[in-house]
Each structure stands twice: as structure tokens, then as C-alpha cells.
N, C-alpha and C positions, 0 to 999 in steps of 0.2 A: 390537487395539480403534480403533476409527474416530474420527478427529478431527471433535468437532461443531462443523456449522456455523453462522456467528452469522446468525443468522435472526430480521428482527422478529417482532411476536406479531400483525402488524395487514398489510394487504395494502400495495405500496407499487408507483408506478408507475417509468416511466421521470422518470430524475433531469431531464431538458432539458425534460418538460413537468410537473414537479409548480409548483403554487402555493407561495408563501413561507411558507403555515402548515404544509403535508405536508411542506417542508424543514424547518422548525424543528421541527416533530411526529418527523422520524427525525435528526436531529442531537439534540433530547435525551434517544433512544433510545439512540442510537450512544454519546455518552460515558456513558448509563451503566451502559452494560455493558462498558467497558472495565476497570474490575477484573478483573471475570470472565476476559473473552480473556485478559488477561497472568497471570492465573493457569493456564489451558487452556495459553500458551503454557510458559510456565515449566515445567508438570508432563512435556507433553510433551521438553521439553530435558533435564529429568531423566531420564527414563526413556530415554532414549538414552544414559546413562552421566554425562551431562554434567552440570555444577555449575550448579544456578539461580542460584547468588549470584551467579556473573558476572552474570546481566541485571540489573544495578544505574543503570539507564535513564544512564550514563554514553555519552557519544559513544565512547569506547574500546570500550564491551561490543557494539556494533554489529559489530566485526570478528569476534571469536568466532563470533555468532548468525546471521552471513552466514555463516562459514566450517562450521559445522554444517547449515546449511538446502539450501546451493548444491548439493552430490552428492545430495541424499536427491528433490531435483525432477521428476518424473516427466509420463513426455507421451504422447499417447493420438495415434492413427494418422488419419488423418478417411480414412473412406471416398469414392468415386471422386467418387459424389451430393454428399460432402457439402463436399469439394473445389472441384468447378465451381459447388453453392451460392456458397460464398465468392469463388470467382474472381469472377463475373459482380461484385461490387461493387466490384472495381475496375478504373481504362481498363487495355487491353490491354497496354502497357508495362513496368508494373508485375507482370505474369502471374510473368516465370522469378525474380522478387526472392520470392515467395509461397510458403511452406513448408506441407505438405500433414501437420501434425501441430496438435496444438495442447495447452497445459498442461494437466493431469493434474485434475480438480477438487480431490481431496482439497490438492494442491501449491497450489492456487490459495486455497486456504480456510486455509491454513497460513501461504499469503505478506499473507493481508488483516492477519492478526492482527500479522505482523511490520510491515506496514504501520501498527498501532494502536500497537504499541511502539517505531516510528521516530519518530512524533510527540509522543509520551511524552517520547521522549529528546529530542525538540525544546524542552518545555514546560518540562520538568527544569531543563533549563541555560540556556533565555532566558524566565523566567518570566512577560513580557510575549505572551509570545506565546499563544492558543489556539482552540480547536477551532470554528469558524465552517462557513458555508458561504457562497458569492459567487452572488446573485441576477440578474447580468446583466453585461456583456450575456448576450441567450439565445443568442449563438454561443459561448459562455465553455465552453472543453473541459470542464471542472471545473463546471460549472450545478449548485449545489444539494449537491453531495457533500460526506461531511466534510474540512473544509479544516485545515491550520494558518491562519491569520491571524495576521500579523507588524502590528508598532503603528506601521509605515509606510506600512500599506495595499495590500504584496505577500501571495501566498498561496502557498501550498505542500500540493498532492495526495498525501498520504503512500499511495493505493492505487495512484494513476497510477504514480507510481514504483515501487513494488513488483511490481507489473504487467510493466512494463517492464525491470526486474531479473532476474525472474523466467524472462521470455521467454529472455536472455541466460544466463541461467544452464540452461537444458536443453540450449544448442544446447553449452556447456560453454565460453564463451567469455566468463565472468564472471572474478574472483580475489576473494579473500578482503576485501580495501581496500575494496570497490567500494559497501558500504550505506554505510560512517563516507564515504569520499568523496561522498556523494550529500548527507551531511547538511553536510559542508562546504562543495561548491557552496549548498546550500539554504538556507542560513543568512548567506552572506557580503554578500549586499546588504544585509541593514540589519544585522551583527555589531556594526560596532563603534557606530551608533547607539545598539544597545538597551544594548551596554556602557557606554555614556556615559554614560547615564539611570539604570545601579545603582548 
């Protein structure tokens, strides 16, 4: 059974080109889909023989979730032409560091939903956090993407975190507590402030 990707029912362009109204429309749709995406993730987890009750939105639940996902990450080999096209986007001095593979789209779809789960764990632990988006500066790496907004004004983009960790998992360089540690790192800057206000 194929894992259904998260697809908006309307056309969206590049995040860095969105107007505020478009970014808000996308965010509203994205947030409305969260319960569905979490159920899909839990269902896939259960079909693999795991107990979906483990996914209780606690920070500790990130450990079994990541331990389950890491060994399933698949890659696809880039053709010579695809690799050359990708390499042309980087300066020559970095070419030796580039990989001739990419993470399979199925793994990326699951990682996207794990990113949603990660964001929901943050909100469950620190209810003053919420989904939002950053609209400036225009050079911002996560411009207009669904992001967890902190009450301190800082933010965290779960999809970017999951893309990075999924690539590490594909190279077998990841470890079971890595997603949990990402949670710890990304809540540390405002943890004391949030906890003091609660």
C-alpha cells in the first residue's frame, strides 16, 4: 500500500515567491490536515507491528518513532545527467562532497509527516508555541513555510529538520535518539522562559 503524500487541493508556487495571503492560505490548509497526517503515520507505524499508542506526542515518543523510521529510509541513484545538473549548482570546490543519490520520495513523504508529528510534540509540551510562518526577510531559508513559532519570536521549521535527519539516516549516520535530541536543541532557547510563564 502506497503512503499517500500530502498534496494541497490548490496550486502553490515556490515558498520564497508567495505573497502573505498565499502563505496564509497554505498554512491554514496545512494545519487543517494535521489530524489526518498523524493518523496516517500512526496507521503505518501500526502496520509494521509497532504499538501506535507509543506515539502519544511526548518528547520521549520521538525515540521509538525515529528508531522505527531510520532503517526504512530508501534512496535512488541519480543518473549521470541528473548528477551533473545538480553539481552545476555548486562551486567546484564542493563537488567531491556531493552524493550521486537522493532520498526516495516515499521516504520523504513519511519524513514530512514525522516533521508534523515533531511540531505537534513541541506544541503539546509547550502550548504557547503554534504553527505559523515567517514572511521576512525575503532571504530567510524557511520563508513562508509552515513553522513552529515560539513566544520569544524565534522559530523552528520541522520539515527542514526532518529533511536533514532523513539524509543522515540514508547514510546510516543517524542514531535512535537523534530526533529527540533535535527536539531538545530546538526547544532549549526558550524553554526556561516558556516554563516560567506556565
